[in-house]
C-alpha positions in Angstrom: 2.1 -39.7 -4.1 5.1 -39.8 -6.5 8.3 -40.7 -4.8 11.8 -42.1 -5.7 13.7 -44.0 -3.4 17.3 -43.0 -3.7 18.7 -45.1 -0.7 17.3 -46.4 2.6 17.9 -42.8 4.2 17.1 -40.5 1.2 14.0 -40.3 -1.3 12.5 -37.5 -3.6 8.8 -36.8 -2.8 6.4 -34.7 -5.1 5.4 -31.4 -3.0 2.0 -31.7 -1.3 0.6 -28.4 0.0 1.2 -29.4 3.6 4.9 -29.5 2.9 5.1 -25.6 2.8 5.8 -25.1 6.5 8.9 -27.6 6.2 10.2 -26.2 2.9 9.7 -22.7 4.2 11.5 -23.6 7.6 14.4 -25.3 5.6 14.8 -21.8 3.7 14.7 -19.3 6.7 17.3 -21.8 8.6 19.6 -21.6 5.5 18.8 -18.0 4.3 22.1 -16.6 4.8 24.0 -19.8 3.0 21.5 -20.0 0.2 21.5 -16.2 -0.4 25.0 -16.4 -1.9 23.9 -18.2 -5.1 20.2 -18.1 -5.1 18.5 -14.6 -5.7 15.0 -16.0 -5.0 15.7 -16.4 -1.1 15.2 -12.7 -0.4 11.7 -13.1 -2.0 10.7 -15.9 0.1 9.9 -14.4 3.3 6.7 -16.2 4.6 5.4 -19.6 4.7 2.8 -18.4 1.7 5.7 -18.0 -0.5 6.8 -21.5 -0.4 2.9 -22.5 -0.8 3.1 -20.2 -3.8 6.3 -22.1 -5.1 4.4 -25.6 -4.5 1.3 -24.5 -6.0 3.3 -23.3 -9.1 5.3 -26.7 -9.4 2.0 -28.6 -9.0 0.6 -26.6 -11.9 3.8 -27.2 -14.1 3.6 -30.9 -13.4 -0.3 -31.0 -14.4 0.6 -28.8 -17.4 3.4 -31.5 -18.5 5.9 -28.7 -18.2 8.3 -30.1 -15.6 8.6 -31.8 -12.2 10.1 -30.6 -9.1 10.5 -33.0 -6.2 11.6 -32.1 -2.4 14.7 -34.2 -1.3 13.9 -36.1 2.0 16.9 -37.3 4.0 16.3 -39.4 7.3 12.8 -38.1 7.6 13.5 -34.2 7.1 13.2 -32.1 4.1 16.8 -31.3 3.1 16.5 -29.5 -0.6 14.7 -29.4 -4.0 15.5 -30.7 -7.3 13.5 -30.1 -10.4 13.0 -28.9 -14.1 12.7 -25.3 -15.0 10.2 -26.1 -17.8 10.1 -28.3 -21.1 10.9 -27.5 -24.8 8.7 -30.5 -26.2 9.4 -29.1 -29.7 13.0 -30.0 -29.1 12.7 -32.4 -26.4 14.9 -30.4 -24.1 14.8 -29.3 -20.4 16.9 -27.6 -17.6 17.2 -28.7 -14.0 18.4 -26.7 -11.1 18.8 -28.0 -7.3 19.5 -26.5 -4.0 20.3 -28.2 -0.5 20.3 -27.1 3.0 23.8 -26.5 4.3 23.9 -29.3 6.9 23.0 -31.6 4.2 25.6 -30.8 1.9 28.7 -33.1 1.4 26.5 -36.3 1.6 26.1 -36.8 -2.4 22.4 -36.2 -1.9 22.1 -33.7 -4.9 24.1 -36.0 -7.1 21.9 -39.0 -6.3 18.8 -36.9 -6.8 20.0 -35.5 -10.2 20.9 -38.9 -11.4 17.2 -40.2 -10.6 15.7 -37.1 -12.1 17.9 -37.7 -15.3 16.7 -41.3 -15.5 13.1 -40.0 -15.5 13.9 -37.2 -17.9 15.7 -39.4 -20.5 13.6 -42.5 -19.6 9.9 -41.6 -18.9 9.9 -38.1 -21.1 12.4 -39.3 -23.7 14.0 -35.7 -23.5 16.9 -35.4 -25.8 18.8 -32.9 -24.0 19.2 -31.6 -20.5 21.2 -28.2 -19.3 22.3 -27.2 -16.0 23.6 -23.6 -15.7 25.9 -22.7 -12.6 27.7 -19.3 -11.6 31.2 -19.4 -12.6 32.4 -19.0 -9.0 29.8 -21.5 -7.5 32.4 -24.6 -7.6 30.0 -26.9 -5.4 26.9 -26.5 -7.9 29.5 -26.9 -11.0 30.8 -30.2 -9.7 27.3 -31.7 -9.9 26.9 -31.8 -13.8 30.9 -32.4 -14.2 30.4 -35.6 -12.0 27.2 -36.7 -13.9 29.1 -36.6 -17.2 27.7 -33.1 -18.7 29.7 -31.3 -21.0 30.8 -27.7 -20.5 29.4 -25.9 -23.4 29.9 -22.2 -22.8 29.8 -19.1 -20.7 26.9 -16.7 -20.6 28.3 -13.3 -19.4 26.5 -11.3 -16.7 23.5 -14.0 -16.7 22.3 -13.6 -13.2 22.0 -10.7 -10.7 23.2 -11.8 -7.4 23.2 -9.4 -4.5 25.1 -6.4 -5.8 26.5 -7.8 -9.0 26.2 -9.8 -12.1 27.7 -13.2 -12.3 28.4 -15.2 -15.5 27.0 -18.7 -16.0 28.8 -22.0 -17.2 26.3 -23.9 -19.3 26.6 -27.7 -19.2 24.7 -29.9 -21.7 24.0 -33.7 -21.5 22.3 -35.6 -24.3 20.0 -38.6 -23.9 22.7 -40.9 -25.8 25.5 -40.0 -23.7 23.3 -40.5 -20.2 22.6 -44.0 -22.0 26.0 -44.9 -22.6 27.2 -43.8 -19.2 24.5 -45.9 -17.6 25.1 -49.1 -19.4 25.8 -51.9 -16.9 24.6 -49.8 -13.9 21.4 -50.1 -11.8 19.0 -47.4 -11.2 17.2 -46.1 -8.1 13.7 -47.6 -7.7 10.4 -45.7 -8.0 7.8 -45.9 -5.4 
């Protein structure tokens, strides 16, 4: 099983089908919290929906088109981090993430993204990674800003949330910027 150790309490794990119940329970417990920024939440109404997500991410990985990982903190699933797909011609990808409310404010997403970026730039040899966030989602926007991404622009009415469209801010990070930023710093271990 593919896994990345972030610290003594936190690790990233490749999803297995038996994780569907835990993943759905986390979604269900955080439905109101997640609904504000994630339009897929209302379509995830049963364990089978989480199972379909896991099956899709496993297929995606098998087709060499991205990697989604569960974030486990103190033995509990806390959220998800992953790639939306890979443009191999341009060696480019984008990433996304979400976390249950009780796990926020612990730096888990920042740590998870650092490890995923090490994998994307180191193992996959990508040239560019992009993150898009709703303009109003200050917590989500803080992640790419903290990780050294550059704000590259605004996409008007990019996503339909509840009863309105929201603009997205696009952040980009190049391999050379990530490598320059990492010089002299150690990475997380791979298990």
